C-alpha positions as CSV (number, residue, x, y, z in Angstrom):
1,M,-36.5,1.4,-11.8
2,K,-34.2,1.2,-14.8
3,H,-33.1,-2.1,-16.1
4,G,-30.3,-3.1,-18.4
5,V,-28.2,0.1,-17.9
6,A,-24.8,-0.9,-19.2
7,F,-22.9,2.3,-18.9
8,R,-22.6,5.3,-16.6
9,K,-23.9,8.6,-18.0
10,L,-21.7,10.6,-15.6
11,S,-24.3,13.4,-15.6
12,R,-23.3,14.5,-19.1
13,P,-24.9,14.3,-22.6
14,T,-23.6,11.7,-25.0
15,A,-21.3,14.0,-27.0
16,H,-19.8,15.5,-23.9
17,R,-19.3,12.1,-22.2
18,M,-17.6,10.6,-25.2
19,L,-15.3,13.5,-25.6
20,M,-14.4,13.4,-21.9
21,L,-13.6,9.6,-22.1
22,R,-11.5,10.2,-25.2
23,N,-9.6,12.9,-23.4
24,L,-9.0,10.7,-20.3
25,V,-7.8,7.8,-22.4
26,T,-5.5,10.0,-24.4
27,S,-4.0,11.3,-21.2
28,L,-3.7,7.8,-19.9
29,F,-1.7,6.6,-23.0
30,E,0.5,9.7,-22.8
31,H,1.4,9.6,-19.1
32,E,0.5,5.9,-18.4
33,Q,-1.0,7.0,-15.1
34,I,-3.7,9.5,-14.3
35,R,-5.8,10.6,-11.4
36,T,-9.6,11.1,-11.7
37,T,-12.8,10.2,-9.9
38,L,-13.7,6.5,-9.4
39,P,-16.7,6.4,-11.8
40,K,-14.7,8.2,-14.6
41,A,-11.8,5.8,-14.0
42,R,-13.9,2.7,-14.4
43,E,-15.5,4.0,-17.7
44,A,-12.1,5.2,-19.0
45,A,-10.6,1.8,-18.2
46,R,-13.2,0.0,-20.3
47,F,-12.6,2.4,-23.1
48,A,-8.8,2.0,-22.9
49,E,-9.0,-1.8,-22.9
50,K,-10.8,-1.7,-26.3
51,I,-8.3,0.7,-27.8
52,I,-5.3,-1.4,-26.7
53,T,-7.0,-4.4,-28.3
54,L,-7.1,-2.5,-31.5
55,G,-3.3,-1.8,-31.1
56,K,-2.6,-5.5,-30.7
57,K,-4.4,-6.3,-34.0
58,G,-2.1,-3.9,-35.9
59,D,-4.0,-4.0,-39.2
60,R,-5.0,-0.9,-41.3
61,A,-8.6,-0.9,-40.1
62,A,-7.5,-0.9,-36.5
63,Q,-5.1,2.0,-37.1
64,V,-7.8,4.1,-38.7
65,K,-10.3,3.5,-35.9
66,A,-7.7,4.1,-33.1
67,S,-6.5,7.3,-34.7
68,S,-10.1,8.5,-34.9
69,L,-10.6,7.9,-31.1
70,L,-7.3,9.4,-29.8
71,L,-7.1,13.1,-29.5
72,K,-3.3,13.2,-30.2
73,A,-2.0,11.6,-33.4
74,E,1.5,11.2,-32.0
75,L,0.2,8.6,-29.6
76,V,-0.8,6.2,-32.4
77,P,2.7,4.8,-33.0
78,K,3.1,4.4,-29.2
79,L,-0.2,2.4,-29.2
80,F,0.8,0.1,-32.1
81,G,4.4,-0.1,-31.0
82,T,5.1,0.1,-27.3
83,F,1.8,-1.1,-25.9
84,A,1.3,-3.8,-28.6
85,T,4.7,-5.2,-27.7
86,R,4.2,-4.9,-23.9
87,Y,0.8,-6.6,-23.9
88,A,1.5,-9.1,-26.7
89,E,1.3,-12.1,-24.3
90,R,-1.3,-10.7,-22.0
91,P,-4.9,-11.8,-22.8
92,G,-6.5,-8.8,-21.2
93,G,-6.5,-6.6,-18.1
94,Y,-4.3,-3.8,-19.4
95,T,-5.4,-1.3,-16.8
96,R,-5.5,-1.1,-13.0
97,I,-7.5,1.1,-10.7
98,H,-6.4,2.2,-7.2
99,K,-8.8,4.0,-4.9
100,F,-7.2,7.1,-3.6
101,G,-9.2,8.8,-0.9
102,N,-11.8,11.5,-1.6
103,R,-11.6,14.8,-3.5
104,P,-11.6,18.0,-1.4
105,G,-14.8,20.0,-1.8
106,D,-17.5,17.6,-3.0
107,N,-15.9,14.5,-1.3
108,A,-16.0,12.5,-4.6
109,P,-14.0,9.3,-4.5
110,N,-10.7,9.7,-6.2
111,A,-8.8,6.9,-8.0
112,I,-5.5,6.4,-9.9
113,L,-5.9,4.8,-13.2
114,E,-2.8,3.3,-14.6
115,L,-1.6,0.9,-17.3
116,V,-0.2,-2.3,-15.9
117,D,3.6,-2.9,-16.2
118,N,4.2,0.8,-16.7
119,P,7.6,2.2,-15.6
120,R,5.9,3.7,-12.4
121,D,3.8,0.7,-11.6
122,L,2.3,1.2,-8.1
123,R,1.8,-2.5,-7.3
124,F,5.4,-3.2,-8.4
125,E,6.7,-0.7,-5.9
126,M,4.5,-1.8,-3.0
127,T,5.4,-5.5,-3.7
128,S,9.1,-4.8,-3.6
129,R,8.7,-3.1,-0.2
130,A,6.6,-6.0,1.2
131,I,9.2,-8.5,0.1
132,G,12.0,-6.4,1.5
133,W,10.2,-6.2,4.9
134,E,9.6,-10.0,5.0
135,L,13.1,-10.9,3.8
136,L,14.6,-8.7,6.5
137,K,12.4,-10.3,9.1
138,E,13.5,-13.8,7.9
139,K,17.2,-12.7,8.0
140,L,16.9,-11.4,11.6
141,K,15.8,-14.8,12.8
142,K,19.3,-16.1,12.1
143,E,21.6,-13.1,12.2
144,S,21.9,-10.1,14.5
145,P,21.1,-6.6,13.3
146,S,24.7,-5.4,13.7
147,S,26.0,-8.2,11.5
148,L,23.4,-7.4,8.9
149,I,24.3,-3.7,8.9
150,Q,27.9,-4.6,8.3
151,S,27.4,-7.2,5.6
152,G,24.0,-6.1,4.1
153,V,21.2,-8.2,2.7
154,H,22.5,-10.7,0.2
155,S,21.1,-13.6,-1.8
156,T,18.1,-11.5,-2.8
157,Q,18.0,-12.7,-6.4
158,E,18.0,-16.4,-5.3
159,F,15.3,-15.6,-2.8
160,I,13.0,-14.1,-5.4
161,K,13.7,-16.8,-8.0
162,A,12.8,-19.5,-5.5
163,E,9.6,-17.7,-4.5
164,R,8.5,-17.3,-8.1
165,Q,8.6,-21.1,-8.7
166,I,6.1,-21.8,-5.9
167,E,2.5,-22.1,-7.0
168,F,-0.2,-20.1,-5.3
169,G,-1.6,-22.1,-2.3
170,Q,1.3,-24.5,-2.3
171,A,3.1,-25.1,1.0
172,G,6.6,-23.9,1.5
173,G,8.4,-20.6,0.9
174,R,9.3,-17.8,3.2
175,L,6.9,-15.1,1.9
176,R,3.3,-14.7,2.9
177,P,1.0,-16.3,0.2
178,K,-0.5,-12.9,-0.8
179,T,3.0,-11.3,-1.1
180,R,4.2,-14.3,-3.2
181,W,1.1,-14.0,-5.4
182,N,1.7,-10.3,-6.0
183,L,5.4,-11.1,-6.9
184,Q,4.4,-13.7,-9.4
185,K,1.7,-11.4,-10.8
186,V,3.8,-8.3,-11.4
187,L,6.6,-10.4,-13.0
188,R,4.5,-12.8,-15.0
189,F,4.4,-10.9,-18.3
190,R,7.6,-8.9,-17.8
191,D,11.1,-9.6,-19.1
192,D,14.2,-10.6,-17.1
193,S,15.2,-6.9,-16.6
194,A,12.1,-6.5,-14.4
195,A,13.3,-9.3,-12.1
196,I,16.7,-7.6,-11.8
197,K,14.9,-4.3,-11.0
198,M,12.8,-6.0,-8.4
199,T,15.9,-7.5,-6.8
200,R,17.6,-4.1,-6.6
201,K,14.5,-2.5,-5.0
202,V,14.1,-5.3,-2.5
203,G,17.8,-5.0,-1.4
204,N,17.7,-1.2,-1.2
205,Y,14.5,-1.2,0.9
206,A,15.9,-3.9,3.2
207,D,19.1,-1.9,3.8
208,H,17.0,1.2,4.3
209,L,15.0,-0.6,7.0
210,L,18.2,-1.7,8.7
211,A,19.4,1.9,8.9
212,T,16.0,3.2,10.2
213,P,16.6,2.4,13.9
214,V,19.8,4.4,13.9
215,A,18.2,7.4,12.3
216,A,15.2,7.1,14.6
217,Q,17.4,7.1,17.7
218,R,19.2,10.2,16.5
219,L,15.9,11.9,15.8
220,S,14.7,10.9,19.2
221,N,17.7,12.4,20.9
222,E,17.2,15.7,19.0
223,W,13.5,15.7,20.0
224,R,14.3,15.3,23.7
225,Y,15.6,18.9,24.1
226,K,14.9,18.8,27.9
227,K,15.3,15.8,30.2
228,Q,12.5,17.0,32.5
229,D,10.0,17.5,29.6
230,S,7.1,15.1,30.0
231,L,6.3,15.4,26.3
232,A,9.7,14.1,25.2
233,T,8.9,10.5,24.1
234,P,11.0,8.3,21.9
235,F,10.3,8.4,18.2
236,R,8.7,5.3,16.8
237,T,7.5,4.7,13.2
238,R,4.0,3.4,12.6
239,A,2.3,1.8,9.6
240,G,1.8,4.4,6.9
241,H,4.5,6.8,8.2
242,M,7.6,7.7,6.3
243,V,10.7,6.6,8.1
244,P,13.6,9.0,8.9
245,G,15.6,9.9,5.9
246,E,12.8,9.1,3.5
247,T,11.4,12.2,1.8
248,R,8.7,10.6,-0.4
249,N,6.5,7.6,0.3
250,A,5.9,4.7,-2.1
251,L,2.7,6.1,-3.5
252,Y,4.4,9.4,-4.4
253,L,7.3,7.5,-6.1
254,A,4.9,5.3,-8.0
255,R,2.6,8.0,-9.4
256,G,5.5,10.2,-10.4
257,A,4.2,13.5,-11.9
258,L,0.8,13.0,-10.1
259,G,2.5,13.9,-6.8
260,E,1.3,17.1,-5.3
261,Q,3.9,19.8,-5.2
262,K,4.3,21.6,-1.8
263,P,4.5,25.4,-1.9
264,T,8.1,26.6,-1.7
265,S,7.3,30.2,-0.7
266,M,7.0,29.4,3.0
267,P,10.3,29.0,4.9
268,L,11.2,25.7,6.4
269,L,11.3,25.6,10.2
270,T,14.0,23.4,11.7
271,A,13.7,21.7,15.0
272,E,16.3,24.0,16.5
273,H,14.3,27.0,15.4
274,I,11.0,25.7,16.9
275,F,12.6,24.5,20.2
276,G,14.7,27.6,20.5
277,Q,11.6,29.8,20.4
278,R,9.9,27.5,22.9
279,T,12.8,27.7,25.3
280,K,12.9,31.5,25.1
281,R,9.1,31.6,25.7
282,D,9.4,29.2,28.7
283,N,12.1,31.3,30.3
């Protein structure tokens, strides 16, 4: 039994392992979000934390050491400029790892490694959707859906401002404690523009949820091509499903270029085409 093993060898010799980690960190600083296996993401995150700490120091020795570790020299100004300014008040924890299923073939666990507070922050996107859902649920207790569709969801900025001032575990507020904690966490080290962006995302998603039943009803009517068909059931959205009118889910929007591109060579089949063929076959 081995004791005191501090690092993963990743089934590679030392030179190969160090070059691979340098390559992962370079790609992370370039795109601010990468996808790899979970063990590689954990080792690359530790390595990236140390390099960002060098960028916050900003002296000549730190620049020489950072430039010797990164594989692209054009990322050195970004490290000592953008990242040093972004994480100036943050004492640590510059990276975040999201587990992302398993890789086809060898079933290795996948993960998304990203820099916190990046422009495509996954937690920022998911928190805005959770707030929009809970805000709309609170609004529907007092107003009818038809009146909300006509007027829209207002006072979102005041709602977020009030929730940010409540400490974690303190009674009060209209959000769930975990949602409020995520809101305070994603906005803690960001400027005022992030709060405005969060307000806009919350309002847009709440309005989108209001329009979902209307679109779902239309889709249900199109789906019911025969009144006597036993398979014609009303369309209902479930957790994890994209609602009608939404082409990309939150994970795809957050990871940006990491989204898998669907092949465009195959023609798209519409509902009329499928049901028309089925009707001809039944007849």
